[in-house]
DSSP file (Angstrom, degrees, kcal/mol; ACC not computed):
  #  RESIDUE AA STRUCTURE BP1 BP2  ACC     N-H-->O    O-->H-N    N-H-->O    O-->H-N    TCO  KAPPA ALPHA  PHI   PSI    X-CA   Y-CA   Z-CA
    1    1 A M              0   0    0      0, 0.0     2,-0.1     0, 0.0     3,-0.1   0.000 360.0 360.0 360.0 136.7   25.7   11.8  -10.7
    2    2 A E        -     0   0    0      1,-0.1     2,-0.3     0, 0.0     0, 0.0  -0.380 360.0-104.3 -70.9 149.9   22.2   10.8  -11.9
    3    3 A K        -     0   0    0     -2,-0.1     2,-0.4     2,-0.0    -1,-0.1  -0.560  39.1-167.3 -75.8 133.9   20.9   12.5  -15.0
    4    4 A V        -     0   0    0     -2,-0.3     2,-0.5    -3,-0.1    -1,-0.0  -0.975   9.7-157.6-125.9 136.4   18.4   15.2  -14.4
    5    5 A T        -     0   0    0     -2,-0.4     2,-0.4     2,-0.0    -2,-0.0  -0.959  11.3-148.9-112.6 128.2   16.1   16.9  -16.9
    6    6 A R        +     0   0    0     -2,-0.5     2,-0.3     2,-0.0    -2,-0.0  -0.765  23.9 165.0 -94.1 140.7   14.7   20.4  -16.1
    7    7 A F        -     0   0    0     -2,-0.4     2,-0.3     2,-0.0    -2,-0.0  -0.974  24.1-136.2-147.7 161.7   11.3   21.4  -17.3
    8    8 A S        -     0   0    0     -2,-0.3     2,-0.3     2,-0.0    -2,-0.0  -0.884  14.0-166.7-121.2 154.3    8.8   24.1  -16.6
    9    9 A I        -     0   0    0     -2,-0.3     2,-0.5     2,-0.0    -2,-0.0  -0.947  20.4-125.4-134.7 156.7    5.0   24.1  -16.2
   10   10 A S        +     0   0    0     -2,-0.3     2,-0.4     0, 0.0    -2,-0.0  -0.901  33.8 175.2-103.8 129.8    2.3   26.7  -16.1
   11   11 A V        -     0   0    0     -2,-0.5    -2,-0.0     4,-0.0     5,-0.0  -0.990  39.1 -98.4-137.2 141.7    0.1   26.6  -13.1
   12   12 A D     >  -     0   0    0     -2,-0.4     4,-2.4     1,-0.1     5,-0.2  -0.340  36.4-126.4 -54.9 136.0   -2.7   28.8  -11.8
   13   13 A T  H  > S+     0   0    0      1,-0.2     4,-2.2     2,-0.2     5,-0.1   0.889 107.7  46.9 -58.0 -45.2   -1.3   31.2   -9.2
   14   14 A E  H  > S+     0   0    0      2,-0.2     4,-2.3     1,-0.2    -1,-0.2   0.888 111.3  52.0 -67.1 -38.7   -3.8   30.3   -6.5
   15   15 A L  H  > S+     0   0    0      1,-0.2     4,-2.3     2,-0.2    -2,-0.2   0.918 111.2  47.4 -62.1 -43.6   -3.4   26.6   -7.1
   16   16 A L  H  X S+     0   0    0     -4,-2.4     4,-3.0     2,-0.2     5,-0.2   0.881 109.5  53.6 -66.6 -38.2    0.4   26.9   -6.8
   17   17 A R  H  X S+     0   0    0     -4,-2.2     4,-2.1    -5,-0.2    -2,-0.2   0.936 111.3  45.4 -61.0 -46.3    0.0   29.0   -3.6
   18   18 A K  H  X S+     0   0    0     -4,-2.3     4,-2.2     2,-0.2    -2,-0.2   0.891 113.6  50.1 -64.4 -39.1   -2.2   26.3   -2.0
   19   19 A Y  H  X S+     0   0    0     -4,-2.3     4,-2.8     2,-0.2    -2,-0.2   0.924 109.7  49.9 -65.9 -44.5    0.2   23.6   -3.2
   20   20 A D  H  X S+     0   0    0     -4,-3.0     4,-2.2     1,-0.2    -1,-0.2   0.884 110.2  51.4 -60.9 -38.5    3.3   25.4   -1.7
   21   21 A S  H  X S+     0   0    0     -4,-2.1     4,-2.2    -5,-0.2    -1,-0.2   0.916 111.0  47.6 -64.0 -43.2    1.4   25.8    1.5
   22   22 A L  H  X S+     0   0    0     -4,-2.2     4,-2.8     2,-0.2     5,-0.2   0.913 110.1  52.3 -63.5 -43.6    0.7   22.1    1.6
   23   23 A L  H  X>S+     0   0    0     -4,-2.8     4,-2.4     1,-0.2     5,-2.0   0.900 109.8  49.1 -60.5 -41.0    4.3   21.2    0.8
   24   24 A K  H  <5S+     0   0    0     -4,-2.2    -1,-0.2     2,-0.2    -2,-0.2   0.924 112.1  48.5 -63.8 -44.0    5.5   23.3    3.6
   25   25 A E  H  <5S+     0   0    0     -4,-2.2    -2,-0.2     1,-0.2    -1,-0.2   0.898 113.8  46.3 -63.1 -41.7    3.0   21.7    6.0
   26   26 A I  H  <5S-     0   0    0     -4,-2.8    -1,-0.2    -5,-0.1    -2,-0.2   0.854 118.4-111.7 -70.8 -35.2    4.0   18.2    4.9
   27   27 A G  T  <5 +     0   0    0     -4,-2.4    -3,-0.2     1,-0.3     2,-0.2   0.554  58.5 154.4 114.9  10.9    7.7   19.0    5.1
   28   28 A Y      < -     0   0    0     -5,-2.0    -1,-0.3    -6,-0.2     3,-0.1  -0.484  34.9-151.4 -67.3 140.3    9.0   19.0    1.5
   29   29 A S  S    S+     0   0    0      1,-0.2     2,-0.3    -2,-0.2    -1,-0.1   0.677  75.2   6.8 -86.3 -18.2   12.0   21.2    1.2
   30   30 A N     >  -     0   0    0      1,-0.1     4,-1.1    -7,-0.1    -1,-0.2  -0.988  69.7-113.0-157.8 164.4   11.2   22.0   -2.5
   31   31 A R  H  > S+     0   0    0     -2,-0.3     4,-2.7     1,-0.2     5,-0.2   0.847 107.0  66.9 -67.5 -35.0    8.7   21.5   -5.2
   32   32 A S  H  > S+     0   0    0      1,-0.2     4,-2.6     2,-0.2    -1,-0.2   0.913 101.5  45.7 -57.7 -46.6   10.9   19.2   -7.3
   33   33 A E  H  > S+     0   0    0      1,-0.2     4,-2.1     2,-0.2    -1,-0.2   0.889 112.7  51.5 -65.5 -37.3   10.8   16.4   -4.8
   34   34 A A  H  X S+     0   0    0     -4,-1.1     4,-2.0     2,-0.2    -2,-0.2   0.906 111.0  47.4 -64.8 -41.6    7.1   16.7   -4.4
   35   35 A I  H  X S+     0   0    0     -4,-2.7     4,-2.4     2,-0.2    -2,-0.2   0.903 109.6  53.8 -66.9 -41.0    6.5   16.6   -8.1
   36   36 A R  H  X S+     0   0    0     -4,-2.6     4,-2.6    -5,-0.2    -2,-0.2   0.915 108.6  50.0 -58.6 -42.2    8.8   13.5   -8.4
   37   37 A D  H  X S+     0   0    0     -4,-2.1     4,-2.6     2,-0.2    -1,-0.2   0.890 108.9  51.6 -64.4 -39.0    6.7   11.8   -5.7
   38   38 A L  H  X S+     0   0    0     -4,-2.0     4,-2.0     2,-0.2    -1,-0.2   0.910 111.1  47.9 -62.1 -42.0    3.5   12.6   -7.6
   39   39 A I  H  X S+     0   0    0     -4,-2.4     4,-2.4     2,-0.2    -2,-0.2   0.928 112.4  48.5 -64.7 -45.5    5.0   11.1  -10.8
   40   40 A R  H  X S+     0   0    0     -4,-2.6     4,-2.5     1,-0.2    -2,-0.2   0.916 109.0  53.9 -60.5 -43.2    6.2    8.0   -8.9
   41   41 A E  H  X S+     0   0    0     -4,-2.6     4,-2.0     1,-0.2    -1,-0.2   0.908 110.2  46.7 -58.4 -42.8    2.7    7.6   -7.4
   42   42 A R  H  X S+     0   0    0     -4,-2.0     4,-2.0     2,-0.2    -1,-0.2   0.909 110.5  52.1 -67.2 -41.7    1.1    7.7  -10.8
   43   43 A L  H  X S+     0   0    0     -4,-2.4     4,-1.9     1,-0.2    -2,-0.2   0.886 109.2  50.7 -61.0 -38.6    3.6    5.2  -12.2
   44   44 A I  H  X S+     0   0    0     -4,-2.5     4,-1.7     2,-0.2    -1,-0.2   0.893 106.9  53.8 -67.2 -39.8    2.9    2.8   -9.4
   45   45 A K  H  < S+     0   0    0     -4,-2.0    -1,-0.2     1,-0.2    -2,-0.2   0.895 108.5  50.4 -59.4 -38.9   -0.9    3.1  -10.0
   46   46 A E  H >< S+     0   0    0     -4,-2.0     3,-1.7     1,-0.2     4,-0.3   0.877 103.9  58.1 -67.7 -37.7   -0.2    2.1  -13.6
   47   47 A E  H >< S+     0   0    0     -4,-1.9     3,-1.8     1,-0.3     6,-0.3   0.902 100.6  58.1 -55.1 -41.2    1.8   -0.9  -12.5
   48   48 A W  T 3< S+     0   0    0     -4,-1.7    -1,-0.3     1,-0.3    -2,-0.2   0.496  94.7  65.5 -72.9  -2.7   -1.2   -2.1  -10.6
   49   49 A K  T <  S+     0   0    0     -3,-1.7    -1,-0.3    -4,-0.2    -2,-0.2   0.522  85.0  81.3 -91.5  -7.2   -3.2   -2.1  -13.8
   50   50 A V  S X  S-     0   0    0     -3,-1.8     3,-2.0    -4,-0.3    58,-0.5  -0.869  70.4-154.7-103.3 106.1   -1.1   -4.9  -15.3
   51   51 A P  T 3  S+     0   0    0      0, 0.0    58,-2.2     0, 0.0    59,-0.4   0.784  91.7  44.5 -53.0 -34.5   -2.3   -8.3  -13.9
   52   52 A G  T 3  S+     0   0    0     55,-0.2     2,-0.2    56,-0.2    -2,-0.0   0.441  85.3 116.5 -92.2   0.5    1.1  -10.1  -14.4
   53   53 A K  S <  S-     0   0    0     -3,-2.0    55,-1.5    -6,-0.3     2,-0.4  -0.466  70.3-118.6 -71.5 137.4    3.3   -7.3  -13.0
   54   54 A K  E     +A  107   0A   0     53,-0.2    80,-0.5    -2,-0.2    53,-0.3  -0.651  49.4 157.2 -77.5 127.5    5.3   -8.1   -9.8
   55   55 A V  E     -AB 106 133A   0     51,-3.3    51,-2.0    -2,-0.4     2,-0.4  -0.814  37.2-122.0-140.4 176.5    4.2   -5.8   -7.0
   56   56 A V  E     -AB 105 132A   0     76,-1.2    76,-2.8    -2,-0.2     2,-0.4  -0.984  23.2-172.8-126.3 139.9    4.1   -5.4   -3.2
   57   57 A G  E     -AB 104 131A   0     47,-2.8    47,-3.3    -2,-0.4     2,-0.6  -0.985  14.3-151.8-131.7 145.3    0.9   -4.9   -1.2
   58   58 A V  E     -AB 103 130A   0     72,-2.5    72,-2.9    -2,-0.4     2,-0.5  -0.967  16.4-163.9-117.0 116.1    0.5   -4.2    2.5
   59   59 A L  E     -AB 102 129A   0     43,-3.2    43,-3.0    -2,-0.6     2,-0.5  -0.877   3.4-166.5-105.6 125.5   -2.8   -5.5    3.9
   60   60 A A  E     -AB 101 128A   0     68,-2.4    68,-2.0    -2,-0.5     2,-0.4  -0.944   7.9-176.6-111.4 130.1   -4.0   -4.3    7.3
   61   61 A L  E     -AB 100 127A   0     39,-2.6    39,-2.8    -2,-0.5     2,-0.5  -0.986  10.9-161.9-127.3 136.0   -6.9   -6.1    9.0
   62   62 A V  E     +AB  99 126A   0     64,-2.9    63,-2.0    -2,-0.4    64,-1.5  -0.972  27.1 148.6-116.4 130.9   -8.7   -5.2   12.2
   63   63 A Y  E     -AB  98 124A   0     35,-2.1    35,-3.2    -2,-0.5     2,-0.7  -0.977  52.0 -97.5-154.7 163.5  -10.7   -7.9   13.9
   64   64 A D  E >   -A   97   0A   0     59,-0.7     3,-1.9    -2,-0.3    33,-0.2  -0.790  28.4-150.9 -85.9 117.4  -11.9   -9.2   17.3
   65   65 A H  T 3  S+     0   0    0     31,-2.4     6,-0.3    -2,-0.7    -1,-0.1   0.699  92.4  65.3 -66.0 -17.7   -9.5  -11.9   18.3
   66   66 A G  T 3  S+     0   0    0     30,-0.5    -1,-0.3     2,-0.1     2,-0.3   0.559  71.5 117.2 -81.1  -7.4  -12.3  -13.6   20.3
   67   67 A T  S X> S-     0   0    0     -3,-1.9     3,-1.5     1,-0.1     4,-0.6  -0.456  82.7 -97.7 -64.8 126.1  -14.3  -14.3   17.2
   68   68 A R  T 34 S-     0   0    0     -2,-0.3    -1,-0.1     1,-0.3    -2,-0.1  -0.192  91.8 -18.2 -54.1 122.8  -14.5  -18.0   16.9
   69   69 A E  T 3> S+     0   0    0     -4,-0.1     4,-2.3     1,-0.1    -1,-0.3   0.340  98.5 116.9  67.6  -2.1  -12.0  -19.6   14.5
   70   70 A L  H <> S+     0   0    0     -3,-1.5     4,-2.7     1,-0.2     5,-0.2   0.930  75.6  49.7 -63.6 -44.7  -11.1  -16.3   12.7
   71   71 A T  H  X S+     0   0    0     -4,-0.6     4,-2.2    -6,-0.3    -1,-0.2   0.906 111.9  49.4 -59.6 -41.4   -7.5  -16.3   13.8
   72   72 A E  H  > S+     0   0    0      2,-0.2     4,-2.4     1,-0.2    -1,-0.2   0.903 111.0  48.9 -64.7 -41.6   -7.1  -19.9   12.7
   73   73 A V  H  X S+     0   0    0     -4,-2.3     4,-2.4     2,-0.2     5,-0.2   0.907 109.1  53.0 -66.1 -41.6   -8.6  -19.1    9.3
   74   74 A L  H  X S+     0   0    0     -4,-2.7     4,-2.1     1,-0.2    -2,-0.2   0.928 111.8  46.2 -57.9 -45.2   -6.4  -16.1    8.9
   75   75 A N  H  X S+     0   0    0     -4,-2.2     4,-2.4     2,-0.2    -2,-0.2   0.900 110.3  52.9 -64.7 -41.6   -3.3  -18.3    9.6
   76   76 A Q  H  X S+     0   0    0     -4,-2.4     4,-2.0     2,-0.2    -2,-0.2   0.920 110.1  47.7 -61.0 -44.0   -4.5  -21.1    7.3
   77   77 A I  H  X S+     0   0    0     -4,-2.4     4,-1.5     1,-0.2    -1,-0.2   0.925 111.2  50.7 -64.3 -44.0   -4.9  -18.6    4.4
   78   78 A Q  H  < S+     0   0    0     -4,-2.1     7,-0.3     1,-0.2    -1,-0.2   0.894 111.5  48.1 -61.5 -39.2   -1.5  -17.1    5.0
   79   79 A H  H >< S+     0   0    0     -4,-2.4     3,-1.3     1,-0.2    -1,-0.2   0.838 105.5  58.5 -69.9 -32.3    0.1  -20.6    5.0
   80   80 A R  H 3< S+     0   0    0     -4,-2.0    -1,-0.2     1,-0.3     3,-0.2   0.848 114.4  37.7 -63.8 -32.8   -1.7  -21.5    1.8
   81   81 A Y  T >X S+     0   0    0     -4,-1.5     4,-2.2     1,-0.2     3,-1.7  -0.239  76.3 144.4-109.9  42.4   -0.1  -18.6    0.1
   82   82 A V  T <4  +     0   0    0     -3,-1.3    -1,-0.2     1,-0.3    -2,-0.1   0.766  68.6  54.9 -58.0 -30.1    3.3  -18.9    1.9
   83   83 A Q  T 34 S+     0   0    0     -3,-0.2    -1,-0.3     1,-0.2    -2,-0.1   0.728 114.7  39.7 -77.2 -19.7    5.3  -17.8   -1.2
   84   84 A A  T <4 S+     0   0    0     -3,-1.7    21,-2.5    -6,-0.2     2,-1.0   0.737  99.6  77.2 -97.3 -28.1    3.4  -14.6   -1.5
   85   85 A V  E  <  +C  104   0A   0     -4,-2.2    19,-0.2    -7,-0.3    -1,-0.1  -0.730  54.3 169.3 -84.9 103.2    3.1  -13.8    2.2
   86   86 A I  E     -     0   0A   0     17,-2.2     2,-0.3    -2,-1.0    -1,-0.2   0.639  62.3  -3.6 -95.0 -13.5    6.6  -12.4    2.9
   87   87 A A  E     -C  103   0A   0     16,-1.1    16,-2.9     2,-0.0     2,-0.3  -0.957  56.4-169.4-167.5 155.0    5.9  -11.0    6.4
   88   88 A S  E     -C  102   0A   0     -2,-0.3     2,-0.4    14,-0.2    14,-0.2  -0.991   5.1-160.9-148.5 153.6    3.1  -10.5    8.9
   89   89 A L  E     -C  101   0A   0     12,-2.4    12,-2.8    -2,-0.3     2,-0.5  -0.998   5.9-156.3-136.8 129.9    2.8   -8.6   12.2
   90   90 A H  E     -C  100   0A   0     -2,-0.4     2,-0.4    10,-0.2    10,-0.2  -0.933  13.9-174.0-110.1 125.6    0.1   -9.2   14.8
   91   91 A V  E     -C   99   0A   0      8,-2.9     8,-2.7    -2,-0.5     2,-0.8  -0.972  21.7-139.5-123.9 131.3   -0.7   -6.3   17.1
   92   92 A H  E     -C   98   0A   0     -2,-0.4     6,-0.2     6,-0.2     3,-0.1  -0.805  20.1-178.4 -87.3 112.2   -3.0   -6.3   20.2
   93   93 A L        -     0   0    0      4,-2.2     2,-0.3    -2,-0.8     5,-0.2   0.863  63.7 -34.0 -81.4 -37.7   -4.9   -3.1   20.0
   94   94 A D  S    S-     0   0    0      3,-1.5    -1,-0.2     0, 0.0     0, 0.0  -0.834  89.3 -56.6-160.6-162.5   -6.9   -3.6   23.2
   95   95 A A  S    S+     0   0    0     -2,-0.3     3,-0.1     1,-0.2    -3,-0.0   0.697 133.2  16.1 -65.4 -17.6   -8.4   -6.4   25.2
   96   96 A H  S    S+     0   0    0      1,-0.1   -31,-2.4   -31,-0.1   -30,-0.5   0.695 109.4  75.1-123.9 -35.3  -10.5   -7.5   22.2
   97   97 A N  E     -A   64   0A   0    -33,-0.2    -4,-2.2   -32,-0.1    -3,-1.5  -0.665  51.2-172.4 -99.0 141.0   -9.3   -6.0   18.9
   98   98 A C  E     -AC  63  92A   0    -35,-3.2   -35,-2.1    -2,-0.3     2,-0.5  -0.903  15.1-145.2-125.3 154.5   -6.2   -7.0   16.9
   99   99 A L  E     -AC  62  91A   0     -8,-2.7    -8,-2.9    -2,-0.3     2,-0.5  -0.987  12.7-165.8-117.9 125.3   -4.5   -5.6   13.9
  100  100 A E  E     -AC  61  90A   0    -39,-2.8   -39,-2.6    -2,-0.5     2,-0.5  -0.962   1.4-166.6-112.3 124.8   -2.9   -8.0   11.5
  101  101 A I  E     -AC  60  89A   0    -12,-2.8   -12,-2.4    -2,-0.5     2,-0.5  -0.959   7.9-173.7-113.4 122.5   -0.5   -6.5    8.9
  102  102 A I  E     -AC  59  88A   0    -43,-3.0   -43,-3.2    -2,-0.5     2,-0.6  -0.968  14.1-151.1-123.5 125.0    0.4   -8.8    6.1
  103  103 A V  E     -AC  58  87A   0    -16,-2.9   -17,-2.2    -2,-0.5   -16,-1.1  -0.854  18.6-168.9 -97.0 123.0    3.0   -8.0    3.4
  104  104 A L  E     -AC  57  85A   0    -47,-3.3   -47,-2.8    -2,-0.6     2,-0.4  -0.905   8.6-175.4-115.9 138.8    2.3   -9.6    0.1
  105  105 A K  E     +A   56   0A   0    -21,-2.5     2,-0.3    -2,-0.4   -49,-0.2  -0.997  38.2  75.7-135.3 131.4    4.6   -9.9   -2.9
  106  106 A G  E    S-A   55   0A   0    -51,-2.0   -51,-3.3    -2,-0.4     2,-0.0  -0.981  81.1 -22.1 165.2-161.8    3.6  -11.3   -6.3
  107  107 A T  E  >  -A   54   0A   0     -2,-0.3     4,-2.9   -53,-0.3     5,-0.3  -0.355  62.4-111.2 -71.5 157.3    1.7  -10.5   -9.4
  108  108 A V  H  > S+     0   0    0    -55,-1.5     4,-2.6   -58,-0.5     5,-0.2   0.929 118.5  49.1 -52.8 -49.1   -1.0   -7.9   -9.3
  109  109 A S  H  > S+     0   0    0    -58,-2.2     4,-2.0     1,-0.2    -1,-0.2   0.887 113.2  46.2 -63.6 -38.6   -3.7  -10.6   -9.8
  110  110 A R  H  > S+     0   0    0    -59,-0.4     4,-2.6     2,-0.2     5,-0.2   0.935 113.3  47.7 -70.1 -45.7   -2.3  -12.9   -7.1
  111  111 A V  H  X S+     0   0    0     -4,-2.9     4,-2.6     1,-0.2     5,-0.2   0.923 114.2  47.6 -61.7 -43.9   -1.9  -10.1   -4.5
  112  112 A K  H  X S+     0   0    0     -4,-2.6     4,-2.7    -5,-0.3    -1,-0.2   0.901 111.3  51.5 -63.5 -39.9   -5.4   -8.8   -5.1
  113  113 A K  H  X S+     0   0    0     -4,-2.0     4,-2.1    -5,-0.2    -2,-0.2   0.935 112.7  44.3 -63.0 -47.0   -6.9  -12.3   -4.9
  114  114 A I  H  X S+     0   0    0     -4,-2.6     4,-2.1     2,-0.2     5,-0.2   0.934 114.5  49.4 -63.9 -46.0   -5.2  -13.0   -1.6
  115  115 A A  H  X S+     0   0    0     -4,-2.6     4,-3.2    -5,-0.2     5,-0.2   0.919 111.1  49.6 -59.9 -44.3   -6.1   -9.6   -0.2
  116  116 A Q  H  X S+     0   0    0     -4,-2.7     4,-1.8     1,-0.2    -1,-0.2   0.890 108.4  53.3 -64.0 -38.6   -9.7  -10.0   -1.3
  117  117 A E  H  < S+     0   0    0     -4,-2.1    -1,-0.2    -5,-0.2    -2,-0.2   0.906 115.6  40.0 -61.9 -41.2   -9.9  -13.4    0.3
  118  118 A L  H >< S+     0   0    0     -4,-2.1     3,-1.2     1,-0.2    -2,-0.2   0.890 113.6  53.2 -75.6 -40.4   -8.7  -12.0    3.6
  119  119 A L  H 3< S+     0   0    0     -4,-3.2    -2,-0.2     1,-0.2    -1,-0.2   0.820 107.8  51.4 -65.0 -31.0  -10.7   -8.8    3.5
  120  120 A T  T 3< S+     0   0    0     -4,-1.8    -1,-0.2    -5,-0.2    -2,-0.2   0.377  78.6 125.1 -92.7   5.8  -14.0  -10.6    2.9
  121  121 A L  S X  S-     0   0    0     -3,-1.2     3,-1.7    -4,-0.1     2,-0.1  -0.402  73.3-101.4 -63.1 139.4  -13.7  -13.0    5.8
  122  122 A R  T 3  S+     0   0    0      1,-0.2     3,-0.1    -2,-0.1    -1,-0.1  -0.389 105.7  22.3 -61.2 137.4  -16.6  -12.8    8.1
  123  123 A N  T 3  S+     0   0    0      1,-0.3     2,-0.7    -3,-0.1   -59,-0.7   0.442  79.4 134.2  80.8   4.8  -15.9  -10.8   11.3
  124  124 A V  E <   -B   63   0A   0     -3,-1.7    -1,-0.3     1,-0.2   -61,-0.2  -0.783  42.1-161.0 -76.9 119.5  -13.1   -8.8    9.8
  125  125 A K  E     -     0   0A   0    -63,-2.0     2,-0.3    -2,-0.7   -62,-0.2   0.882  64.2  -9.9 -73.4 -39.5  -14.1   -5.3   11.0
  126  126 A H  E     +B   62   0A   0    -64,-1.5   -64,-2.9    -3,-0.1     2,-0.3  -0.985  61.8 179.3-158.3 149.2  -12.0   -3.3    8.6
  127  127 A G  E     -B   61   0A   0     -2,-0.3     2,-0.3   -66,-0.2   -66,-0.2  -0.993   4.9-171.2-152.1 154.7   -9.3   -3.9    6.1
  128  128 A Q  E     -B   60   0A   0    -68,-2.0   -68,-2.4    -2,-0.3     2,-0.6  -0.966  13.0-150.0-150.3 129.1   -7.2   -1.9    3.7
  129  129 A L  E     -B   59   0A   0     -2,-0.3     2,-0.6   -70,-0.2   -70,-0.2  -0.901  11.7-159.8 -99.4 120.7   -4.8   -2.9    0.9
  130  130 A T  E     -B   58   0A   0    -72,-2.9   -72,-2.5    -2,-0.6     2,-0.5  -0.901  13.1-149.0 -99.2 121.0   -2.0   -0.4    0.3
  131  131 A M  E     +B   57   0A   0     -2,-0.6   -74,-0.2   -74,-0.2     2,-0.2  -0.780  28.7 152.4 -98.1 128.6   -0.6   -1.0   -3.1
  132  132 A T  E     -B   56   0A   0    -76,-2.8   -76,-1.2    -2,-0.5     2,-0.3  -0.666  35.1 -96.7-138.4-165.6    3.1   -0.2   -3.8
  133  133 A T  E     -B   55   0A   0    -78,-0.2   -78,-0.2    -2,-0.2   -89,-0.0  -0.734  16.2-129.2-119.7 160.2    5.9   -1.3   -6.0
  134  134 A T        -     0   0    0    -80,-0.5   -79,-0.1    -2,-0.3    -1,-0.1   0.638  50.7-126.2 -77.8 -15.2    8.9   -3.6   -5.8
  135  135 A G  S >  S+     0   0    0    -91,-0.0     3,-0.7     1,-0.0   -80,-0.0   0.318  78.0 118.0  89.1  -7.2   10.9   -0.5   -7.0
  136  136 A V  T 3  S+     0   0    0      1,-0.2    -3,-0.0     3,-0.0    -1,-0.0   0.903  84.1  28.8 -60.1 -44.9   12.4   -2.3  -10.0
  137  137 A D  T 3  S+     0   0    0      1,-0.0    -1,-0.2     2,-0.0   -94,-0.0   0.253 102.3  90.3-104.0  12.2   10.9    0.0  -12.6
  138  138 A I    <         0   0    0     -3,-0.7   -98,-0.0     1,-0.1    -1,-0.0  -0.929 360.0 360.0-112.3 113.0   10.6    3.2  -10.6
  139  139 A P              0   0    0      0, 0.0    -1,-0.1     0, 0.0    -3,-0.0   0.501 360.0 360.0 -70.3 360.0   13.6    5.5  -10.8
């Protein structure tokens, strides 16, 4: 059985009421799991402040596939960073727009560099890097 430490906190009554309502809406069965997730989220944010830390990022890009040479450039960049690009998924959203989802693994500085290179390509309509963890240092 994993070791568990119990602790108590003081919270404004109205703040706790709103939080409990949110937890119920989201689907948490108890406050403890929600608080654990908040702690993990903060720890992951801290991981992303260390340039040499190994992390995982999920990059989503939306673009018009008909844009001249953009698809080719996206592929060239992914191949250039083949050791960091561990997966990609191409989705046809409609007759013109595509969604490219790229999973990146490496150091914070490398993942951010690759993501920035892809996000700033001309004719990328929107992009978002979701930063997460390898899970190694998160209990």
